[in-house]
C-alpha positions as CSV (number, residue, x, y, z in Angstrom):
1,X,120.7,176.5,122.3
2,X,122.5,175.1,119.3
3,X,125.9,174.8,121.0
4,X,124.4,173.1,124.1
5,X,122.5,170.8,121.8
6,X,125.5,169.7,119.8
7,X,127.8,169.5,122.9
8,X,125.2,167.2,124.5
9,X,125.5,164.8,121.6
10,X,129.3,165.0,121.6
11,X,129.5,164.1,125.4
12,X,127.0,161.3,124.9
13,X,129.0,159.8,121.9
14,X,132.4,160.4,123.7
15,X,131.1,158.5,126.7
16,X,129.6,155.7,124.6
17,X,132.7,154.9,122.6
18,X,135.4,156.3,125.0
19,X,136.7,158.7,122.4
20,X,137.6,162.4,122.5
21,X,135.2,165.2,121.7
22,X,137.0,165.8,118.4
23,X,136.4,162.1,117.4
24,X,132.9,162.4,118.7
25,X,132.2,165.3,116.4
26,X,133.2,163.1,113.5
27,X,130.7,160.5,114.5
28,X,128.0,163.0,115.2
29,X,128.4,165.1,112.0
30,X,128.5,162.1,109.7
31,X,125.5,160.5,111.4
32,X,123.6,163.7,110.8
33,X,124.4,163.9,107.1
34,X,123.7,160.2,106.4
35,X,120.9,159.8,109.0
36,X,122.8,156.7,110.4
37,X,123.1,155.4,113.9
38,X,126.2,156.4,115.8
39,X,127.2,152.8,116.1
40,X,127.1,152.3,112.4
41,X,129.1,155.4,111.7
42,X,131.7,154.4,114.3
43,X,131.9,150.7,113.3
44,X,131.5,150.9,109.5
45,X,132.1,154.4,108.1
46,X,134.7,156.2,110.2
47,X,138.4,155.8,109.3
48,X,140.0,154.9,112.6
49,X,143.4,153.7,113.9
50,X,142.8,150.0,114.5
51,X,145.5,150.0,117.2
52,X,143.5,152.2,119.5
53,X,140.1,152.6,117.8
54,X,140.5,156.4,117.6
55,X,140.8,158.9,114.8
56,X,143.5,157.8,112.4
57,X,146.7,159.7,111.4
58,X,146.9,157.3,108.4
59,X,143.6,158.3,106.8
60,X,145.0,160.4,104.0
61,X,143.1,163.4,105.3
62,X,139.8,161.6,105.0
63,X,137.7,160.9,108.1
64,X,134.9,158.7,106.7
65,X,133.7,157.0,103.5
66,X,130.3,155.4,102.8
67,X,129.3,153.6,99.6
68,X,125.5,153.6,98.9
69,X,125.0,151.0,96.2
70,X,122.0,150.7,94.0
71,X,122.6,148.1,91.2
72,X,125.1,149.5,88.7
73,X,125.0,153.0,90.3
74,X,126.6,154.1,93.6
75,X,127.0,157.2,95.6
76,X,130.3,157.6,97.4
77,X,130.1,159.9,100.4
78,X,133.5,161.2,101.6
79,X,133.9,163.2,104.8
80,X,136.4,165.4,106.5
81,X,135.2,166.6,109.9
82,X,136.7,169.4,112.1
83,X,135.6,170.2,115.6
84,X,136.8,173.7,115.0
85,X,135.2,177.2,114.8
86,X,137.0,178.2,111.6
87,X,137.7,177.0,108.2
88,X,141.3,176.7,106.9
89,X,142.0,176.9,103.2
90,X,144.9,174.5,103.5
91,X,142.7,171.8,105.0
92,X,140.0,172.3,102.4
93,X,142.6,172.0,99.6
94,X,144.2,168.9,101.2
95,X,140.9,167.1,101.5
96,X,139.9,167.8,97.9
97,X,143.3,167.1,96.5
98,X,143.9,163.9,98.4
99,X,140.6,162.5,97.4
100,X,141.4,163.2,93.7
101,X,144.8,161.6,94.0
102,X,143.7,158.5,95.8
103,X,140.4,157.7,94.1
104,X,140.1,159.7,90.8
105,X,143.8,159.2,89.7
106,X,144.5,156.0,91.6
107,X,147.8,157.2,93.1
108,X,149.4,156.1,96.3
109,X,149.8,158.7,99.0
110,X,151.9,158.5,102.3
111,X,150.0,158.3,105.5
112,X,146.9,156.6,104.0
113,X,147.2,152.9,104.9
114,X,144.0,152.9,107.0
115,X,142.1,153.7,103.8
116,X,143.2,150.5,102.1
117,X,139.9,148.7,102.5
118,X,137.9,151.6,101.1
119,X,140.3,152.0,98.2
120,X,140.0,148.2,97.5
121,X,136.2,148.5,97.6
122,X,136.3,151.5,95.2
123,X,138.5,149.5,92.8
124,X,136.1,146.6,92.9
125,X,133.1,148.7,92.1
126,X,135.0,150.3,89.2
127,X,136.0,146.9,87.8
128,X,132.3,145.8,87.9
129,X,131.3,148.8,85.8
130,X,129.5,150.6,88.5
131,X,129.0,154.3,87.9
132,X,130.2,156.1,91.0
133,X,128.9,159.6,91.9
134,X,131.2,161.3,94.4
135,X,129.8,163.5,97.1
136,X,132.4,165.3,99.3
137,X,131.5,166.9,102.7
138,X,133.7,169.1,104.8
139,X,131.9,169.4,108.2
140,X,133.0,171.8,110.9
141,X,131.7,173.0,114.3
142,X,131.7,176.7,113.4
143,X,129.5,179.3,111.8
144,X,129.7,180.3,108.1
145,X,128.8,183.9,109.0
146,X,131.4,184.4,111.8
147,X,132.9,187.8,110.9
148,X,136.1,187.0,112.9
149,X,137.0,184.3,110.5
150,X,137.3,183.7,106.7
151,X,134.5,181.1,106.9
152,X,132.1,183.0,104.6
153,X,134.6,183.7,101.9
154,X,136.0,180.2,101.9
155,X,132.5,178.7,101.9
156,X,131.5,180.7,98.9
157,X,134.6,179.8,97.0
158,X,134.7,176.1,97.7
159,X,131.1,175.0,98.3
160,X,129.5,173.3,95.3
161,X,126.1,171.6,95.9
162,X,126.0,167.9,95.3
163,X,129.7,167.8,94.8
164,X,131.9,169.5,97.5
165,X,129.7,170.8,100.3
166,X,130.8,172.7,103.3
167,X,128.5,172.2,106.2
168,X,128.7,174.3,109.4
169,X,127.2,173.7,112.9
170,X,124.0,175.7,112.0
171,X,123.4,173.4,109.0
172,X,124.0,170.3,111.2
173,X,121.7,171.6,113.9
174,X,118.9,172.4,111.4
175,X,119.2,169.0,109.8
176,X,119.0,167.2,113.1
177,X,115.8,169.2,114.0
178,X,114.4,168.6,110.5
179,X,114.9,164.8,110.4
180,X,113.7,164.5,114.0
181,X,110.6,166.4,113.1
182,X,110.0,164.4,110.0
183,X,110.0,161.2,112.1
184,X,107.1,162.6,114.2
185,X,103.5,163.4,113.2
186,X,103.0,165.5,110.1
187,X,101.1,168.8,110.7
188,X,97.9,169.0,108.7
189,X,98.2,170.5,105.2
190,X,95.1,172.1,103.6
191,X,95.7,173.2,100.1
192,X,93.6,174.5,97.2
193,X,94.4,173.6,93.6
194,X,93.3,175.8,90.8
195,X,93.0,173.6,87.7
196,X,93.6,175.3,84.4
197,X,90.6,175.1,82.0
198,X,90.7,173.9,78.5
199,X,91.7,176.2,75.7
200,X,90.3,173.9,73.0
201,X,86.5,174.2,73.1
202,X,85.1,177.7,73.9
203,X,82.3,177.7,76.4
204,X,83.2,174.2,77.8
205,X,85.6,174.4,80.8
206,X,86.9,170.8,80.6
207,X,89.3,171.5,83.5
208,X,88.4,168.3,85.4
209,X,88.1,164.6,84.7
210,X,86.6,162.8,87.8
211,X,85.2,159.4,88.7
212,X,84.7,157.0,91.7
213,X,85.7,153.3,92.1
214,X,84.6,151.6,95.4
215,X,84.3,154.9,97.2
216,X,87.7,156.0,96.1
217,X,87.4,159.4,94.4
218,X,89.7,160.3,91.6
219,X,90.4,163.6,89.9
220,X,92.7,164.5,86.9
221,X,93.6,168.1,85.9
222,X,96.6,170.3,85.0
223,X,98.0,173.2,87.1
224,X,100.7,175.7,86.6
225,X,104.1,174.6,87.8
226,X,104.3,177.6,90.1
227,X,101.2,176.2,92.0
228,X,103.1,173.0,92.6
229,X,105.9,175.1,94.1
230,X,103.4,176.8,96.4
231,X,102.4,173.4,97.8
232,X,106.0,172.4,98.4
233,X,106.7,175.7,100.2
234,X,103.6,175.3,102.4
235,X,104.9,171.9,103.4
236,X,108.3,173.3,104.2
237,X,106.9,176.2,106.2
238,X,104.5,174.0,108.3
239,X,106.6,170.8,108.7
240,X,110.1,172.1,108.4
241,X,110.9,169.7,105.5
242,X,109.6,168.7,102.1
243,X,110.3,165.0,102.9
244,X,106.8,164.8,104.6
245,X,105.1,165.7,101.3
246,X,106.3,162.4,99.8
247,X,105.2,158.9,100.5
248,X,107.7,157.1,102.6
249,X,107.9,154.6,99.7
250,X,109.6,157.0,97.4
251,X,111.7,159.5,99.5
252,X,114.8,159.4,97.3
253,X,115.7,162.3,95.1
254,X,118.3,161.2,92.5
255,X,119.7,164.6,92.0
256,X,120.3,166.7,88.9
257,X,123.0,164.4,87.4
258,X,120.8,161.6,86.4
259,X,119.9,161.4,82.7
260,X,116.1,161.8,83.2
261,X,116.4,164.8,85.5
262,X,119.0,166.4,83.2
263,X,116.5,166.1,80.4
264,X,113.8,167.7,82.5
265,X,116.2,170.6,83.3
266,X,117.1,171.0,79.7
267,X,113.4,171.2,78.7
268,X,112.7,173.9,81.4
269,X,115.7,175.9,80.2
270,X,114.9,175.7,76.5
271,X,112.5,178.5,75.4
272,X,111.6,176.7,72.2
273,X,110.3,173.5,74.0
274,X,109.6,174.3,77.6
275,X,105.9,174.9,77.0
276,X,105.6,171.2,75.8
277,X,106.6,170.1,79.3
278,X,103.2,168.4,80.1
279,X,103.6,166.4,76.8
280,X,107.1,165.2,77.7
281,X,106.4,164.4,81.4
282,X,104.1,161.9,83.0
283,X,103.0,164.4,85.7
284,X,102.4,163.7,89.4
285,X,100.2,161.2,91.3
286,X,98.9,162.3,94.7
287,X,96.9,160.7,97.5
288,X,95.0,162.7,100.0
289,X,92.8,162.2,103.1
290,X,90.0,164.4,101.8
291,X,89.2,165.5,98.2
292,X,86.4,168.0,97.5
293,X,85.4,167.8,93.9
294,X,83.5,171.0,92.9
295,X,80.1,170.6,91.3
296,X,80.5,173.9,89.4
297,X,82.8,176.7,88.6
298,X,83.4,179.9,90.6
299,X,83.8,182.9,88.4
300,X,84.5,180.6,85.6
301,X,87.2,178.6,87.5
302,X,87.2,175.3,89.4
303,X,88.5,175.3,93.0
304,X,89.8,171.9,94.3
305,X,90.4,171.6,98.0
306,X,92.5,168.7,99.4
307,X,93.6,167.7,102.9
308,X,97.1,166.3,103.5
309,X,98.1,165.6,99.9
310,X,100.9,163.1,99.6
311,X,103.0,162.7,96.4
312,X,103.3,159.0,95.6
313,X,104.7,159.4,92.1
314,X,106.6,162.3,90.7
315,X,109.2,163.0,93.3
316,X,111.9,163.6,90.6
317,X,109.6,165.9,88.6
318,X,108.5,167.9,91.6
319,X,112.0,168.3,93.0
320,X,113.5,169.3,89.7
321,X,110.8,171.9,89.2
322,X,111.1,173.2,92.8
323,X,114.9,173.5,92.6
324,X,114.5,175.3,89.3
325,X,111.9,177.6,90.9
326,X,114.3,178.6,93.7
327,X,116.9,179.8,91.2
328,X,114.6,181.6,88.7
329,X,110.8,181.4,89.4
330,X,109.9,183.6,86.5
331,X,111.1,181.0,84.0
332,X,108.2,178.7,85.2
333,X,105.5,181.1,84.0
334,X,103.0,179.3,81.8
335,X,104.6,175.9,82.3
336,X,102.0,173.3,83.2
337,X,102.1,169.9,85.1
338,X,99.5,167.1,84.9
339,X,98.0,166.0,88.2
340,X,96.2,162.8,89.2
341,X,94.8,162.8,92.7
342,X,93.0,160.1,94.7
343,X,91.2,160.2,98.0
344,X,92.3,157.3,100.2
345,X,94.1,156.5,103.4
346,X,94.1,152.8,103.0
347,X,97.7,151.6,103.3
348,X,97.3,148.7,100.9
349,X,95.9,151.0,98.2
350,X,98.7,153.5,98.8
351,X,101.3,150.7,98.3
352,X,99.5,149.5,95.2
353,X,99.4,152.9,93.6
354,X,102.9,153.7,94.5
355,X,104.3,150.5,93.1
356,X,102.2,150.8,89.9
357,X,103.2,154.3,89.2
358,X,106.9,154.3,90.1
359,X,108.4,152.5,87.1
360,X,110.8,155.1,85.9
361,X,113.1,155.5,88.9
362,X,114.2,153.1,91.7
363,X,111.9,152.9,94.7
364,X,113.5,153.2,98.1
365,X,112.7,149.9,99.8
366,X,114.2,151.0,103.0
367,X,111.3,153.4,103.5
368,X,108.8,150.9,102.0
369,X,109.4,148.3,104.7
370,X,109.6,150.7,107.6
371,X,105.9,150.4,108.5
372,X,105.5,146.7,107.8
373,X,104.0,144.7,110.7
374,X,107.1,142.4,111.1
375,X,109.2,145.5,111.6
376,X,106.9,146.9,114.2
377,X,107.0,143.7,116.3
378,X,110.8,143.4,115.8
379,X,111.2,147.0,117.1
380,X,109.4,146.0,120.4
381,X,111.4,142.9,120.8
382,X,114.7,144.8,120.4
383,X,113.5,147.5,122.7
384,X,112.9,144.9,125.4
385,X,116.6,143.9,124.9
386,X,117.7,147.6,125.2
387,X,118.4,147.9,121.5
388,X,117.0,150.8,119.4
389,X,115.9,149.1,116.1
390,X,115.8,152.0,113.7
391,X,113.2,151.7,111.0
392,X,112.5,155.3,110.0
393,X,114.4,158.4,109.1
394,X,115.4,160.6,112.1
395,X,114.9,158.0,114.8
396,X,118.5,158.1,115.7
397,X,118.0,161.6,117.0
398,X,114.7,160.8,118.9
399,X,115.5,161.4,122.5
400,X,112.5,159.4,123.7
401,X,114.6,156.3,123.1
402,X,117.8,157.7,124.6
403,X,117.7,155.2,127.4
404,X,118.4,152.3,125.0
405,X,122.0,151.2,125.2
406,X,122.5,150.5,121.5
407,X,121.1,151.4,118.1
408,X,121.0,149.5,114.8
409,X,119.4,150.3,111.5
410,X,116.9,147.7,110.5
411,X,118.5,147.2,107.1
412,X,121.8,146.1,108.8
413,X,119.9,143.5,110.8
414,X,118.0,142.3,107.7
415,X,121.2,142.2,105.7
416,X,122.9,139.9,108.3
417,X,119.8,137.7,108.6
418,X,120.1,137.3,104.8
419,X,123.7,136.3,105.2
420,X,123.1,133.9,108.1
421,X,119.6,132.3,108.4
422,X,118.9,132.6,104.7
423,X,122.4,131.5,103.8
424,X,123.3,134.1,101.2
425,X,126.4,136.0,102.4
426,X,127.5,136.8,98.9
427,X,124.3,138.6,98.1
428,X,124.3,140.3,101.5
429,X,127.8,141.6,100.6
430,X,126.6,142.9,97.2
431,X,123.4,144.8,97.4
432,X,121.3,145.9,100.3
433,X,118.7,147.3,97.9
434,X,117.9,143.9,96.4
435,X,117.6,142.3,99.9
436,X,115.2,145.0,101.1
437,X,113.1,144.5,97.9
438,X,113.0,140.8,98.4
439,X,111.9,141.1,102.0
440,X,109.3,143.7,101.1
441,X,107.9,141.3,98.4
442,X,107.9,138.6,101.1
443,X,105.8,140.7,103.4
444,X,103.2,141.3,100.7
445,X,103.1,138.3,98.4
446,X,101.5,135.1,99.8
447,X,103.3,132.9,97.2
448,X,106.7,134.3,98.2
449,X,108.9,131.5,99.8
450,X,109.6,133.8,102.8
451,X,106.1,135.1,103.3
452,X,105.5,132.8,106.3
453,X,108.3,134.6,108.1
454,X,107.6,138.2,107.1
455,X,103.8,138.2,106.9
456,X,103.5,140.1,110.3
457,X,102.3,137.1,112.3
458,X,103.1,137.5,116.0
459,X,104.1,133.8,116.0
460,X,106.6,134.0,113.2
461,X,110.1,132.7,113.8
462,X,111.6,135.7,112.2
463,X,111.8,137.8,115.4
464,X,114.1,135.5,117.3
465,X,116.2,135.0,114.1
466,X,116.6,138.8,113.6
467,X,117.7,139.2,117.2
468,X,120.3,136.4,116.8
469,X,121.5,138.0,113.6
470,X,122.0,141.2,115.4
471,X,124.0,139.5,118.1
472,X,126.3,137.9,115.5
473,X,126.7,141.2,113.7
474,X,127.5,143.1,116.9
475,X,130.1,140.5,117.9
476,X,131.8,140.5,114.5
477,X,132.0,144.3,114.2
478,X,133.6,144.6,117.6
479,X,136.1,141.8,116.9
480,X,137.0,143.4,113.6
481,X,138.0,146.6,115.3
482,X,139.9,144.7,118.1
483,X,141.8,142.3,115.8
484,X,142.4,144.1,112.5
485,X,145.9,145.1,113.7
486,X,146.3,142.4,116.4
487,X,149.6,140.4,115.7
488,X,147.8,137.2,116.7
489,X,145.4,137.9,113.8
490,X,147.8,139.3,111.3
491,X,147.4,136.4,108.9
492,X,143.7,137.2,108.6
493,X,144.0,139.8,105.8
494,X,140.4,139.3,105.0
495,X,139.0,140.9,108.2
496,X,138.1,144.3,106.7
497,X,136.1,142.6,103.9
498,X,134.4,139.5,105.2
499,X,131.8,140.3,107.9
500,X,129.0,138.6,106.0
501,X,130.8,135.3,105.3
502,X,132.1,135.2,108.9
503,X,128.5,135.7,110.1
504,X,127.4,132.9,107.8
505,X,130.2,130.6,109.2
506,X,129.3,131.4,112.9
507,X,125.6,130.8,112.2
508,X,126.4,127.4,110.8
509,X,128.3,126.6,114.0
510,X,125.7,127.7,116.5
511,X,122.4,127.2,114.6
512,X,121.3,124.3,116.8
513,X,122.3,126.0,120.1
514,X,119.5,128.6,120.6
515,X,119.9,132.3,121.3
516,X,123.4,133.2,122.2
517,X,125.7,136.3,122.2
518,X,129.3,134.9,122.6
519,X,131.0,133.3,119.6
520,X,134.7,133.3,120.5
521,X,135.4,129.7,119.6
522,X,133.4,129.8,116.5
523,X,135.0,133.1,115.4
524,X,138.5,131.6,115.5
525,X,137.4,128.5,113.7
526,X,135.6,130.4,110.9
527,X,138.5,132.7,110.3
528,X,140.9,129.8,110.0
529,X,138.7,128.3,107.3
530,X,138.5,131.6,105.5
531,X,142.2,132.2,105.7
532,X,142.8,128.8,104.1
533,X,140.3,129.6,101.3
534,X,141.9,133.0,100.6
535,X,145.4,131.4,100.5
536,X,144.3,128.8,98.1
537,X,142.4,131.2,95.8
538,X,145.3,133.7,95.8
539,X,147.7,130.9,94.8
540,X,145.5,130.2,91.8
541,X,145.7,133.8,90.7
542,X,149.4,134.0,91.3
543,X,150.0,131.0,89.2
544,X,148.3,132.7,86.3
545,X,150.0,136.1,87.0
546,X,146.7,137.7,87.8
547,X,145.8,140.3,90.5
548,X,143.6,138.9,93.2
549,X,141.0,141.2,94.8
550,X,139.9,140.2,98.3
551,X,137.0,142.7,98.3
552,X,135.7,141.2,95.1
553,X,136.1,137.6,96.3
554,X,133.5,138.0,99.1
555,X,130.9,139.3,96.6
556,X,131.1,136.1,94.5
557,X,129.0,133.0,95.0
558,X,132.3,131.1,95.0
559,X,133.1,132.2,98.5
560,X,130.0,130.6,99.9
561,X,130.5,127.4,97.8
562,X,134.1,127.1,99.0
563,X,133.1,127.7,102.6
564,X,130.4,125.0,102.4
565,X,133.0,122.5,101.2
566,X,135.1,123.3,104.3
567,X,132.3,122.4,106.6
568,X,130.9,119.6,104.4
569,X,127.6,121.4,103.8
570,X,125.9,120.4,100.6
571,X,124.6,123.2,98.3
572,X,120.8,123.2,97.7
């Protein structure tokens, strides 16, 4: 079943992009790991030969790179993909060593010219003081337990979680099934908590602190950390993933390398302080559909039954504890966690509680906006135009929408709307997280200047604007692939870096024309303007004997200001 499943995807991708099955495996496997659309992987992440739009021989042994920025932190995902049944030590070594030479040491390697734009972006992030976490993946279409190969031995030797991961076809298949399931309806979870009673006043249980506000029941107590792990395991067993246990607002585990999570691990590993864990940690906040608050004890203990508990604050705590549990469960004995749980299914209250309680770690605004009304309406509009507008995790692998000709993540559309209709290409180039946060606020806050667009009204102008933004993005991404090595476009050295500003320029040329999909004349005109800007700016740097960074230029407000001068557009 697994082989047929994967082969079906490879044939579909191969046909869609007119590429070989080997190249299709690169697209498929990277899309699975990042949960991205095939189009985004092919257009933005894959390292390809620009002359034929196929897998590059000038990629330095690296098949794909993706930078996930979040303020002054960034995760860099680096991929090598092999449509092969067996691992080879030489290829594993080459992948790891080439990455270290090119990015960690900053050396130049032969046969790596098609990585130049990614190297430039890496340099730019480093100069900005961004802390970059490196995550390497070696993906192959074989089985780690295949006895006729050295796969198992090589996997054990090279695989290091959250650093250098080797993923076989079984892992890929399971992940596709898991993310597909997590995008569908969650199976009902009934769970019983056993609050720990007070050890302060003899004869007074003091295990619960409960109250009600406007029919919303609230309960506070402490439990053993092992009981929290039982809840997580029940979720995994029933729903195939622990993602469904967390509010869509906060599905983003930061890993064990962040300072806060390292401190938690240090506490759990230190016998002299680990029992102080509930003093050092804020605990968890949960929402549930049904909360039964007991009126009395049973055999001296309280029993608290809940239906469909959802963790809205405490993802980092629960994940650190669960990962610790999987390695050495006995070390969690007599370690306690504080719990706050509320009975409510009202979406607005869920959002309020999530926002109010998540102040220590970044909130994933991609998930927060997924259910907003404007996105629901946009999804239908795009579907009517045979485009799969992806708003939730796993939708790229949902075969109910397989008939749609194209797919696009909603954050990409919103990013290019920000660059075009909102007129901020420099911000669009810099940080998708800040854009999604701004749009989320616009959907919620009536005094936000963009609320009239994102308030979910069916009569809003935003839907047509988002569709036009998509058409501009789609045109530009295709042109970039066609022209990046086209002799007629050789002077346009900015093409790998300037999608957002090109989109801004095209929008300003066609904004009074209505919905359109072809921008050939505007594309040439805009690129001529940008070429002149780049030449002038580089000359200034050369005059002062300073290095000029093209990638950095398009992240500065200056690029928009200079472009506006070219078209005689006054800044607000």
